[in-house]
C-alpha positions in Angstrom: -52.1 -28.7 37.7 -51.9 -31.2 40.6 -51.5 -34.9 40.8 -53.6 -37.3 42.9 -51.6 -39.9 44.9 -52.7 -43.5 45.4 -51.5 -45.2 48.5 -49.8 -48.7 48.5 -51.5 -51.4 50.5 -51.4 -51.0 54.2 -50.9 -47.2 54.2 -53.2 -44.2 54.2 -52.5 -41.7 51.5 -51.0 -39.1 53.9 -48.8 -41.8 55.5 -47.7 -42.7 52.0 -46.7 -39.1 51.3 -44.6 -38.9 54.5 -43.0 -42.3 53.9 -41.9 -41.4 50.3 -38.1 -41.4 49.8 -36.5 -38.1 49.2 -34.6 -37.6 45.9 -32.2 -34.9 44.8 -33.9 -32.3 42.5 -33.4 -33.0 38.8 -33.2 -30.8 35.7 -35.3 -31.8 32.8 -32.5 -31.9 30.2 -30.5 -34.2 32.5 -33.5 -36.4 33.1 -34.3 -36.7 29.3 -30.7 -37.6 28.5 -30.7 -40.3 31.2 -33.8 -41.9 29.9 -32.6 -41.6 26.3 -29.5 -43.5 27.2 -31.1 -46.2 29.3 -34.4 -46.7 27.4 -34.3 -44.8 24.1 -37.3 -46.5 22.6 -39.6 -45.4 25.5 -42.4 -43.4 24.0 -42.8 -39.8 25.3 -45.8 -38.9 23.1 -47.8 -40.5 20.3 -49.4 -38.1 17.8 -52.5 -39.7 16.2 -52.7 -36.7 13.9 -49.1 -35.9 13.5 -48.6 -32.1 13.7 -46.7 -30.7 10.7 -45.4 -34.1 9.8 -46.1 -36.2 6.7 -47.0 -39.4 8.6 -50.5 -39.9 9.8 -49.3 -41.2 13.2 -46.0 -40.4 14.8 -44.2 -41.7 18.0 -41.8 -39.4 19.7 -39.4 -41.5 21.7 -37.0 -40.3 24.4 -34.1 -41.2 22.1 -35.5 -39.1 19.2 -36.5 -36.3 21.5 -33.0 -36.0 23.0 -31.7 -35.9 19.4 -34.2 -33.2 18.5 -33.1 -31.1 21.5 -29.4 -31.5 20.7 -30.0 -30.6 17.0 -32.1 -27.6 18.0 -29.5 -26.6 20.6 -26.6 -26.5 18.1 -28.8 -24.6 15.6 -29.8 -22.1 18.3 -26.2 -21.6 19.4 -25.2 -20.6 15.9 -28.3 -18.3 15.5 -27.7 -16.7 18.9 -24.2 -15.7 17.9 -25.5 -14.2 14.6 -28.3 -12.3 16.4 -25.9 -11.3 19.3 -28.2 -12.7 21.9 -26.9 -12.8 25.5 -27.5 -15.2 28.3 -31.1 -14.8 29.6 -32.2 -12.5 26.8 -35.9 -13.2 26.4 -37.2 -14.6 23.2 -40.7 -15.2 21.9 -41.9 -18.4 20.3 -45.1 -18.0 18.2 -46.7 -20.4 15.8 -48.0 -24.0 15.6 -48.3 -25.9 18.9 -46.2 -29.0 18.0 -43.4 -30.7 19.9 -41.0 -27.9 18.9 -42.6 -25.9 21.8 -41.6 -28.7 24.2 -38.0 -28.8 22.9 -37.7 -25.0 23.2 -39.0 -25.2 26.8 -36.4 -27.7 27.8 -33.6 -26.0 25.8 -34.0 -22.4 26.7 -33.7 -20.6 30.0 -36.0 -17.8 29.0 -39.1 -18.3 26.8 -42.3 -16.5 26.1 -45.2 -18.5 24.6 -48.0 -16.2 23.5 -50.7 -16.2 20.8 -52.4 -12.9 21.4 -51.2 -9.3 21.2 -49.8 -8.9 24.7 -47.6 -5.9 23.9 -47.3 -4.9 27.6 -45.8 -8.3 28.4 -43.4 -8.1 25.5 -42.3 -4.6 26.7 -41.9 -5.7 30.3 -40.0 -8.8 29.4 -37.8 -6.9 26.9 -38.3 -9.5 24.2 -35.4 -9.4 21.7 -36.4 -11.7 18.9 -39.2 -13.9 17.5 -38.8 -17.5 16.7 -41.7 -18.9 14.7 -42.9 -22.2 13.3 -45.2 -20.4 10.7 -43.8 -20.2 7.2 -46.6 -18.4 5.3 -48.5 -16.1 7.7 -47.3 -14.3 10.7 -49.1 -15.0 14.1 -51.2 -12.1 15.4 -48.8 -11.3 18.2 -45.9 -11.0 15.7 -47.8 -8.6 13.5 -48.8 -6.5 16.6 -45.3 -6.3 18.0 -42.6 -5.9 15.4 -39.3 -7.8 16.1 -36.6 -9.6 14.1 -38.0 -13.0 13.1 -36.3 -16.3 12.6 -38.1 -19.5 11.3 -37.4 -22.6 13.3 -36.2 -25.8 11.6 -39.1 -27.9 10.4 -40.3 -31.0 12.2 -39.0 -33.1 9.3 -35.5 -31.5 9.7 -35.4 -32.0 13.4 -36.4 -35.7 13.3 -34.3 -36.6 10.3 -32.0 -39.7 10.7 -28.3 -39.3 11.6 -26.1 -39.0 14.6 -26.1 -35.6 16.4 -23.3 -34.6 18.8 -24.5 -34.2 22.3 -24.9 -30.5 23.2 -22.9 -29.9 26.4 -25.2 -29.1 29.3 -23.2 -29.4 32.5 -25.0 -27.2 35.0 -26.1 -28.8 38.3 -29.5 -28.2 39.8 -28.0 -25.9 42.4 -26.4 -23.8 39.6 -29.5 -23.6 37.5 -32.2 -23.5 40.2 -32.8 -19.7 39.9 -32.4 -19.5 36.1 -35.5 -18.1 34.5 -37.5 -20.4 32.2 -40.7 -18.6 31.1 -42.2 -15.1 31.4 -45.9 -15.3 31.9 -49.0 -13.3 31.6 -51.6 -16.0 31.5 -55.4 -15.3 31.1 -56.1 -18.6 32.8 -54.2 -17.8 36.1 -55.8 -17.4 39.4 -54.6 -13.9 40.5 -53.4 -12.3 37.3 -54.5 -8.8 38.6 -51.7 -9.0 41.3 -48.9 -8.6 38.7 -48.8 -8.0 35.0 -45.9 -10.4 34.5 -44.1 -13.1 36.4 -41.3 -15.5 35.8 -40.9 -19.2 36.3 -37.5 -20.4 37.4 -36.3 -24.0 37.3 -37.2 -24.3 41.0 -40.9 -24.1 40.0 -40.7 -27.7 38.7 -39.9 -29.0 42.2 -43.6 -29.1 43.1 -44.4 -31.3 40.1 -41.3 -33.4 40.8 -42.3 -34.0 44.4 -45.8 -35.1 43.5 -44.6 -37.4 40.7 -42.2 -39.1 43.1 -45.0 -40.0 45.4 -47.2 -41.7 42.8 -47.3 -45.4 43.6 -50.0 -46.8 41.3 -51.6 -44.9 38.4 -53.1 -46.1 35.2 -53.9 -43.0 33.3 -53.8 -39.2 33.8 -56.2 -37.0 31.9 -55.5 -33.3 31.3 -58.1 -30.9 30.0 -56.2 -27.8 29.1 -56.2 -24.9 26.6 -53.4 -24.9 24.0 -51.2 -22.4 25.7 -51.0 -24.7 28.8 -49.3 -27.4 26.7 -45.8 -26.6 27.8 -46.8 -27.3 31.4 -48.3 -30.6 30.3 -45.0 -31.4 28.6 -42.9 -30.8 31.7 -45.2 -33.0 33.9 -45.2 -35.7 31.2 -41.4 -36.0 31.3 -41.4 -36.2 35.1 -44.1 -39.0 35.1 -42.6 -41.0 32.3 -39.2 -40.9 34.1 -41.0 -42.8 36.9 -42.5 -45.4 34.5 -46.0 -44.0 33.9 -47.1 -45.6 30.6 -50.2 -43.6 29.7 -50.7 -39.9 29.7 -53.5 -38.3 27.6 -54.7 -34.8 26.9 -58.3 -34.5 26.1 -61.0 -31.9 25.6 -64.2 -32.4 27.5 -66.1 -32.7 24.2 -64.1 -35.9 23.5 -66.3 -37.8 25.9 -69.5 -36.7 24.3 -68.5 -37.0 20.7 -66.6 -40.3 21.0 -68.5 -43.1 22.7 -65.8 -45.6 22.0 -63.3 -43.5 24.0 -65.7 -43.4 26.9 -66.0 -47.2 26.9 -62.3 -47.5 27.1 -61.9 -45.0 29.9 -64.5 -46.5 32.2 -62.5 -49.7 32.1 -59.8 -47.9 34.1 -59.9 -48.2 37.9 -59.3 -44.5 38.5 -59.4 -41.3 36.5 -57.9 -38.0 37.7 -59.1 -34.8 36.1 -56.9 -31.8 35.6 -58.1 -28.4 34.3 -61.4 -26.6 34.8 -63.9 -28.1 37.2 -65.5 -31.1 35.6 -69.0 -30.4 34.5 -71.9 -32.7 35.4 -72.7 -33.6 31.8 -69.2 -35.2 31.7 -69.0 -36.4 35.3 -72.3 -38.3 35.1 -70.9 -40.5 32.4 -68.0 -41.6 34.7 -68.9 -41.4 38.4 -71.0 -44.6 38.5 -68.5 -46.6 36.4 -65.0 -45.7 37.7 -63.3 -43.8 40.5 -63.1 -40.1 39.5 -61.1 -37.5 41.3 -60.8 -33.7 40.8 -57.5 -31.8 40.9 -56.4 -28.1 41.1 -53.5 -25.7 40.6 -52.6 -22.3 39.2 -49.8 -20.8 37.2 -48.6 -18.8 40.3 -49.1 -21.3 43.1 -48.1 -24.5 41.4 -49.5 -28.0 41.9 -51.4 -29.1 44.9 -51.0 -32.7 46.2 -54.6 -33.9 46.3 -55.1 -37.2 48.2 -57.6 -39.9 47.6 -61.3 -39.2 48.1 -64.2 -41.5 48.4 -65.9 -42.1 45.0 -69.0 -40.0 45.9 -66.7 -37.0 46.6 -65.4 -36.9 43.1 -65.7 -33.1 42.9 -63.8 -32.4 46.2 -60.1 -31.8 46.7 -58.6 -33.6 49.7 -55.6 -31.5 50.6 -53.2 -31.0 53.6 -53.6 -27.3 54.2 -50.7 -27.2 56.8 -48.3 -28.9 54.4 -49.2 -26.6 51.5 -49.1 -23.4 53.7 -52.8 -22.7 53.0 -55.0 -20.4 55.1 -58.8 -20.4 54.6 -60.4 -17.0 54.7 -64.2 -16.9 54.9 -65.5 -14.4 52.2 -69.2 -15.2 52.3 -71.1 -17.8 54.5 -69.6 -21.2 53.8 -67.3 -19.9 51.0 -63.6 -19.6 51.8 -60.8 -18.2 49.7 -57.7 -20.3 49.5 -54.7 -18.2 50.5 -51.0 -19.2 50.6 -49.1 -17.9 53.6 -45.3 -17.6 53.5 -43.4 -19.8 56.0 -40.0 -18.9 57.2 -38.8 -22.6 57.0 -41.4 -24.5 54.9 -41.2 -28.3 54.9 -42.0 -28.3 51.2 -41.2 -25.7 48.5 -43.8 -22.9 48.4 -44.1 -22.3 44.7 -46.3 -19.2 45.2 -43.4 -17.4 46.8 -40.9 -18.5 44.2 -43.2 -16.9 41.6 -44.0 -13.9 43.7 -41.0 -13.5 46.1 -42.0 -10.1 47.5 -45.4 -11.3 48.7 -46.2 -12.6 52.2 -49.7 -13.7 51.2 -50.8 -15.0 47.8 -54.6 -15.3 47.3 -55.5 -18.1 44.9 -58.4 -16.2 43.4 -60.7 -19.2 44.1 -63.5 -19.8 46.6 -64.1 -23.2 48.0 -66.8 -24.8 50.2 -65.9 -27.3 52.9 -67.4 -30.8 52.9 -70.3 -31.0 55.4 -68.8 -33.9 57.3 -65.3 -34.8 56.0 -62.3 -32.6 57.1 -59.8 -31.3 54.6 -62.3 -31.8 51.7 -62.9 -28.7 49.6 -65.1 -28.1 46.6 -64.5 -25.2 44.1 -67.2 -22.6 44.5 -66.3 -19.7 42.2 -64.3 -16.5 42.7 -64.3 -13.7 45.3 -64.5 -11.0 42.7 -66.7 -10.4 39.7 -64.3 -12.3 37.4 -65.7 -15.6 36.3 -64.1 -18.7 34.9 -65.4 -20.2 31.6 -63.7 -23.0 29.8 -60.7 -22.7 32.2 -60.2 -19.0 31.2 -60.7 -15.9 33.2 -63.4 -13.5 31.9 -64.4 -10.1 33.3 -68.1 -9.5 32.4 -68.1 -5.9 33.5 -68.2 -4.5 30.0 -71.1 -6.6 29.0 -73.0 -5.8 32.1 -72.4 -2.0 31.8 -73.7 -2.1 28.2 -76.9 -3.8 29.1 -77.4 -1.6 32.2 -77.4 1.5 29.9 -81.0 0.7 29.1 -83.5 2.8 31.0 -85.6 -0.3 31.8 -82.7 -2.3 33.3 -81.7 -1.9 37.0 -79.0 -4.6 37.0 -77.3 -7.1 34.7 -75.3 -9.9 36.2 -73.2 -12.4 34.2 -72.3 -15.7 35.9 -70.6 -18.9 34.8 -72.6 -22.1 35.1 -70.3 -24.9 36.2 -67.4 -23.0 34.5 -68.7 -24.2 31.1 -71.1 -21.5 29.8 -72.3 -18.0 30.8 -75.8 -16.9 31.8 -77.3 -13.5 32.5 -79.6 -12.6 35.4 -81.5 -9.5 34.3 -83.1 -7.2 36.9 -85.7 -4.8 35.5 -87.1 -1.7 37.3 -90.6 -2.9 36.8 -91.9 -6.4 36.9 -93.2 -7.1 33.3 -96.7 -8.4 32.6 -95.4 -10.0 29.5 -91.9 -11.5 30.1 -91.4 -12.4 26.4 -92.0 -8.8 25.3 -89.6 -7.6 28.0 -87.0 -10.0 26.9 -87.4 -9.0 23.2 -86.9 -5.3 24.1 -83.6 -6.0 25.8 -82.2 -8.8 23.5 -80.7 -6.5 20.8 -78.6 -4.7 23.4 -77.4 -8.1 24.8 -76.4 -9.1 21.3 -74.5 -5.9 20.8 -72.8 -6.2 24.2 -71.5 -9.7 23.2 -70.5 -8.7 19.7 -67.0 -9.9 18.9 -66.7 -12.0 22.1 -65.3 -15.6 22.0 -68.1 -18.1 21.6 -67.9 -19.4 25.2 -68.5 -15.8 26.5 -71.5 -15.1 24.4 -74.9 -15.0 26.2 -77.5 -17.3 24.5 -81.2 -16.4 24.6 -82.0 -19.6 26.5 -79.5 -18.5 29.3 -81.2 -15.2 30.2 -83.0 -15.2 33.5 -85.4 -12.5 34.5 -85.2 -11.7 38.3 -88.6 -12.0 39.9 -90.2 -9.8 42.6 -90.6 -12.8 44.9 -86.8 -13.4 44.7 -85.4 -9.9 44.8 -81.7 -9.3 44.0 -79.9 -9.2 47.4 -78.0 -6.0 48.2 -76.1 -4.8 51.2 -76.8 -1.6 53.2 -74.8 0.4 50.6 -76.9 -0.9 47.7 -74.1 -3.1 46.4 -75.3 -6.4 44.9 -74.2 -9.5 46.9 -73.2 -11.6 43.9 -72.6 -14.9 45.8 -76.0 -14.7 47.5 -77.6 -13.8 44.1 -76.0 -16.9 42.6 -77.3 -19.1 45.4 -80.8 -17.5 45.1 -81.1 -18.4 41.4 -79.0 -21.6 41.5 -82.0 -23.7 40.3 -82.7 -21.4 37.3 -79.0 -21.3 36.4 -78.8 -25.1 36.5 -81.9 -25.4 34.3 -80.2 -23.1 31.7 -77.2 -25.4 31.6 -79.2 -28.6 31.1 
């Protein structure tokens, strides 16, 4: 997840970045303690529907958060001795997504946050024990992978009044930089197929810290992220609040459509920066004519990109310094380039991709981008180079659905695409052009339904999003007979857009 920088008067954005003062790297526990001592009443987060807490609303201040971390640290120290846990043993945290996740992230050096049965990750990471926030029913991952389980203290216990001795945390950044924080196998990552598991160290936070330090004027930051990205949100939140940012929201895109009052508040802001999946037009159209909107980008492996200011009409473009980021653009199809990170021997800035994947020399982002027709360094997200698609900010391989549909004798090809990363559609190629398209559709529809059975809602093909390929627009193939998917998407772009509307 990246951050957009706004330049002070008299400087361009890139000049502002070069002129920014350099600071020593900081560890999150030290930063939180410093704020808790100097400004304990500063609000870190406000819960309008307080998670697992009796009050309807709840403010988590830095003073309270530091006390929660200390209380949880002393508790964990005692539990660790009982369970005979050693330094950097991997533990798993499963259960409700409340601020105990954030406290655990900052407290522990090795953490797995997972809500699905990823047994391979647990085996690779050699998980020793489960911590859970769930009292009555075990999370699915816990039932699938049997381990000793310990219930975390409740929210009420952690925030209860009373002095808590400060838990000693004396490591410097240099001592802790390579300590592992989280083992990952994220379905929302750009190049998951490269490696089944990877680990964040504390150095990973440098990219977020560097960007936060260059922010000079920012009213609000919006993050649209799935639940298992919340720990990343929490880390950035702490960095930004340490610099005095007063407003930081996490929203789902549906919030704009279902809450008109929220929209009216947002358009009063001078600028809005969007983090998460590419912003779809049904949301963007509500904002682009009333405020300055900007699009942002990042992945789990490669970290956060610094995206500079764009003109208002270029709201869906990134404005990035490729040389600074170590990015090389490789043309995959005409006017579509894959973003690839190239290892530098002496980089000017930390190359997060090679902290996450230290043995690699090149890390593909897994994303295709199209250059702006007239403005240099402006790039717009344009899909993926493989058959994997992105829907609701999650990766999805449609090969199983396509194979099931192609098992029909009448079907020559079935091709699932995402539309604006929001919904899926199907381009259906039949061997013979039907005289009655409705009858042809009805003959295939039961198989489409069967192929989508059990899939998450956002991956299910709806009847209104099935497109029959026409003879006057044949499916493009190369000399080997392989379908040229990007060209097919371009050919039927109008039909796909009509499905979305």
